[in-house]
C-alpha positions, 0 to 999 in steps of 0.5 A: 550734894546741895539740898538747901536753897540759898537766898539770892543769886544775882546775875549781871548780864542777861545774854545767853550765858546769863539767862542759861545760868539763871535757868540752870540754878533756879532750883537752888536759890530762893531768889534770882535777879538778872541785871541787864544794862540795855533797854528791853527794846534793844535787848529784844531787837529782832531786826538788823544784823545778828550773828549765826551760832552753831551750838555744840552737843555739850551746849545743846544738852544744857539747853535741852535740860532747861527746856529751851532747845525746842524753841531755839531749834525751830529756826535753824539752817543745816550747816555743812561745815567750813570752807577755807579759801586761800590764795597760793601763787595767785590761785585760789584753793579751797580746804573744807572740813565737814560735819553732818547733823549740825545747824546754824541759829540766829543769835537774836532768835536764841535770845528771844526763846531764852527770854520767854523761858526766863519769864515763864519761870518767874525770874525778873530781868531788870533792864537799864540796870547800872551796876555802880559798885560791888562790896566783895567782902559783904556780898552786896551789889550796888545798883542805880535806882535799886540801891543795895542788892545783897547776894549769896552768889553773884555771876558776872556774865556782862560781856567783853567790857565787863563792869564786874571784871573791872570792879573785881580788878580794883578789889582783888588782893592778889592781883594788880588792877593792870593784870585785868583788862583787854588786848585789841585784836581786830576790828570787825563790821557785820551785815547780811545780804539776801541770798540771790543770783551771783551772791548765792552762787558764790557763797551758797552754791551746791552743798556749800549753801550751809557752810561758813566760807572763810577767806583768809587773804587780803583783797587781791586788788588791795593787798596792803589793806587787811580785809578778811571775810567770813560768810555763813549761809542761812535759810531760816527765817529767809535765805540770807548770807551773813557777812563778817569782815575783819579789818585792821585799825588802819582801815577806817569805816569809810575806806572799809565801805569802799573795799566792801564795794570792790568785792561784793559789788560784783555779786549784788543786783545793785549798789543801792541794795549793797548800800542799804544792807551795809547801813543796817550792819554795825561795827565792833572790835575783837578783844582778848580778856586778861583775867588771872582768876575768875572769882573773888569771894562769892563773885564769879566771872562767866562767859565773855567777862571771864574768857572773851576772845575772837569768836569762831563759833566757840565763844558762846558755846564755851560760855554755856559749857562753863556754866554747866561745869560750874553747876556740876561742881556747885551741886557736889560741893557743900561749901560755896567758896570751895566750889568757886575755888575748884572751878577756878583751879580746874575749868578756869585754868583750862579756859585760860589755856584755851584763851592763849590758843585763841590769841595765837589763832587771832594773830594767825600764828597757828598754821604749824600747830593745826597742820601738825595736829591734823597730820597726827590725827590722820595717823590716829595719834591725836584728836582733831584740832579745836579749830576743826570741829573739836568742840563739836564732838559728841560727849565733849567735856571741857576739862578732859578735852583741854587735857587731851589738847595739851597732850596733842600739842606735844605729840604733834611737835614730837612727830614733826621733829621726828620726821626730818630726823628719820629722813636724815638717818635714812639718807645717811644709811643710804649713802653708807657704803657696804663693807 
């Protein structure tokens, strides 16, 4: 177990994963530095759109250990579950998966409470920091306006467009630079509306007020243009409906606004209200990270920088859980490089496998997988599929869960193949004439 403090930990990126890492490792380094590319004002922005987060038991355990959970959970909304809306022969059907005792939290509130805790611990955050280069051999981070910043360990938690990952791709001796990068999945636009009237009835009525409603079809009136909706009802600090729209690259923002009006216009009090809410939202891209390894020498990628993928609530949670997994290895291993290698060979491999699943999910190629695993789960042969609250189970531990998930895929496939074979055998037996 690690007993002697190391000199310096540098963390690039002070989002949830970066700040959790700073707080969890604070007893093991003499000095911790957080580098944040945003301004302080932008980083602590509390207005405009922000994503809701459903924290898993594994994440909550870590957030409690670093003394921030009480503050984060002071603003939360009960989360009923997921309601999937699917049109079949022009009729809309609903498929739900419920989970009791689970809550949604606004991301910006979680950021604020983590920031307050970081400042309480005396950990400095340097805003407007620009990382120019990393000397991986000599463990020096070169930052504009700060100069050379030496480190014993550097954690790259700087998001999907990670500068740490780009610099690692140029320096890694075993992988070509082109093997590190991003694959475009979908565009998104996000905003939120007050939960009132017809909008409340449609997306927040009855028990479903606390649910995420996932509409997986294009608009019935515009079947050729991709327009998929995810809405989440929130009560704290006020009743609102968070809206996330997924759309293809062929649909530009002016056209997307028209499509949005054609759907949500029927639920709001006025076009002016809808226009104002739309203007307060913002656009982005879902992208998939390709990272053949998560570390080089004393530099490790974490969170979106290492395994960013289209989020359905799992992205931040797996980022936080991966910090906890690395910490467990770190305090057990005396040698830092051995700890980094063990993490990459175990948790890293599992995260890369999960990223493959998330890519299939984003391309809507997991229907058979979900159906077969859920059918097998009903028979007690498998766990529930990761898309249906798998990572929200009590006692969730990433590596053991991924091992079980890999086995469940094979079990479900075998079951799916065996059913038609058994039916064929039964038909043959029924048709055989008795001697």
